[in-house]
N, C-alpha and C positions, 0 to 999 in steps of 0.2 A: 756581777760579771768580773771575771778575773783581769789582770793587767797584762796578759801574755801579749807580747808583740809579733807572734808568729802569724804570717799572712798580712802584717801589715807594713807599710813603709813605701816610699818613693821608688816608682818602677818605671823606666822609659819605656818608648814605644817598641822599640826592638826587642826588648826582653818579654813584653806581653806577646807580641807577635809571634816569638819561638813558640810559646805554649800554645797559642790559637792554631798555628800551622800545623803543629806536631799533632793536635786534637784532632783537627781535619784529616791528617793523614792516616791515624789510627782508626777512625770512623770509617774512612772509604775502605781500608782493608777489611775492617770487619764487616760491613756490609757485602763486600764482593766475595767473602768467605762463607757469609750466611750466619755469621757468629751474633747473637744477641748481647750486645755491649752498649749500656747506656751511662752516659755522663752523669755525674755527682759532683758535689763541691762547687768551687768558686766559678769555674768554667760552665757549669750549668747553667748558673743563676745567669752568667753573661749572656749565653747563648740563648736563653728563654725569656730574656729581658732586653730585645732590642731598643725599645724607647728609652728607659732608665738605666740601661747598663754601663752609661757613661758615669754613674755614681761611684763605681768601685774604683776607678783612677781618681776621680775627684775628692774622695774620703780617703784614699790612700790605702785602698784593699789591693794587694798584691796576690799575684799568682805564684805558688810555692811547688805545686805538683800537679798532676792530673789524675782525676779519680774516677772510676768505672763500677758499675753494678753488673753482676752477670750471674748465670745458672753454672752450677758445678757439673751438670752433665756436659758443659763445653769446655771443661778446664784444659783438656789437651789441645782441643783446637786452638785455644786462647794462647797456650803457652808456645805452640808452634808458630803461630801469627808474629807474636811478640819477637821470637827469636830470628825470624825471616825480617823483622824490622830494625834488627840490631840490637835489642835489649838483652840484658843476661836478667836471670830470675835469681831472687834471693830465697834459696830453698829452704833455709832455716825459719822463715817467716811463715813460709807454706805449712812444713811440718808442724811447727809449735801450734799453729791456729787450727790443726786438723783440716787443712784443706778449706778454711773458711776465708782467708785472704791472701793475696798474692802481691808481691812487691818487684818490678821490673825496672831496671836502671840503664840509662846511657851516661854514664858518669863523665865521659869527654866532653860532652854539651851541656851537662847539668840538669838531666830530664830524670824524673822520678815517677812511676806509674804505680797507683794503688788499684787494686781490683778487689772488691769485695763480693764473695760468692754468697747467695741466697738469702744474705740478711746484711744489715749493718748493725753492729752489736757494741754499742758503748754504754753510754748511762742506762739506756734502755735498747730495747730490740726492735728493729723496723725490719719487717720481711719483704723481700721482692716477689714472693710466690704470685705467679700469674698476673704480675702488674708491669714488668717489663714490656711486654708486648703493646700496653696501653699508649705511651709516648714514644717519640724518637726526635732528636737523638740523646735526649736526657730522661730520667726516671719522671714519674707524673709529678705534676705540681704539688698535690697533695702529699707526696713523700718527700719532695724538695723542702717543704714546709716543716715536716717532722724530722729531717735530717738535721736542721739547725734547732729546731725546738726541743729535741730530746736532749742537749747537752747540759747537764746542770751547771758546770762551770762555763758558761757561754762567755764567748770573746767578742772584740768590737767585730771583728771580721763577719760573724756570724749575724751581729745585728744588722750591718750594712747589707747583707746579702739578702736577709728577710725584708729589710725596707725596700728594696729593689722589686722584690717579688710581689709584695702588697700593693706596691704602686703600679706595677705593671699588669695585675691580673685580678678579675673579679672572683669574689667567693661564689661558690655555687652547688649544685648537688649532681654534678657530673665531672668529667675531665675534660680534655680538649680545650686548651687555653685557658681553664678556668681551675683555680684552687678547689678542690673536691673537698669541701669542708665536712659534707657528709661522712666521707671516709675518714676523716680526721676525728670526729665526733664519735664514730663508731669504735674506731680502735681505742680511744681514751675512754669509751664508756665500760669497757671490761677491764681496763689497767688503771688503778687509782694512781699509782706512781707516773705513769706516763700523763696522765691527766694533769696530776700536780706539777710536774716539771714544764709541761707544755703551756699551762695556765700562767706559770710563774714568769716564763720566757716572754710570753705575748704581752704582758703587762711590761716587761722592761724594754720590748721592743717601743711600746707605746710610748712609755716614758721619755727614753733616752732619744728617740726621734726629734722630740721637741727641742732638743739641744744643738742639733747640727745646723750649722749656717749655710751648708750647701744646700738645705732642703728650702722650698718656699713655704709660705703660710699656708697655701691651698695644699702642697703636699703633706705638710704635718697634720693637716686637718684629715686628709684623706687615710693615712695612717692610724689615726685617732679611731675613725670609724670602722676601718677594716677589722682592726683588734678587737673593738668592743663588738661587732657581729659575730666575729669567730667564736670569742668567749660564751655569747649568749647561745650560739648553735650548740656549743659544745655541752653548756649546761642544762639544755633542753633535751638531749639524747638520754634515753633511758637507760639507767646504769644496772648493770649485773649484780647479783648477790654478792659476790666476791668483791667487788668494787666498793659496795656499800659497807662489808664488814671490814674491809681495810681502812676504808674513809674513817671508821670510829679511832682508830690507832692515830692516824695522822701523822703529823711530822715526829712524834715521839720516836718512831723507829725509822732507819734510814730506808729509803724508798727507791734508791738508785744504786748504781754501781759505780765503783771509783774507777776512774780510766786515766790513762796518758794523754797528753795533748795530741789531736790528730788535725790535720788539714782537712 
């Protein structure tokens, strides 16, 4: 785990309300316009973890921006909507990413919006195809787990969000308030690199959770059990030929992409 402090620090209620209220405003506008816009990042975990969401503030996990997943076919509608909400787009990011990412800002109030089209593409690639309709207002819980677990240089903010998710939701073979570990296992069974990073980070979550004084003994046991169950299910999934061939090489060859820090 890196020592980066991005996304960590004390944040008063007024500042947190600023992000949460703006998120609601954008989601209402997208729903009214028929735009499929799903929350990712810290606010997705906050919205999807009503029972354990308090842990973000308790553990010093701060909001720094608002992140969304979307489909490229609605790019123009999203651009028009965000302009109508008072945002200016950083066109350079959109052009350099070949339309895969957009940044919108309201600098006068300190708001920064990231939109990731079709996929999250950092240490590994997590595709949105046909998955954004599965849940609302966030991406599905399986993708929320992978959003954090695909980060090779994982930070404390990612550990905290994952702890919340594992405490709040059971593992299962479907979506709908359940972490679809079947989907996670299937994606990892065809990509050794994703499997390696996800397994490595789940173990980090299990180990580091034991050191948080904000967690009760029962909560630490729950995290331990959830991680062990997830790893067992991933190991049980039949692996593709490409996975088995890549596994022979192992860590001798880099299995992930180097990326800059992202909230």
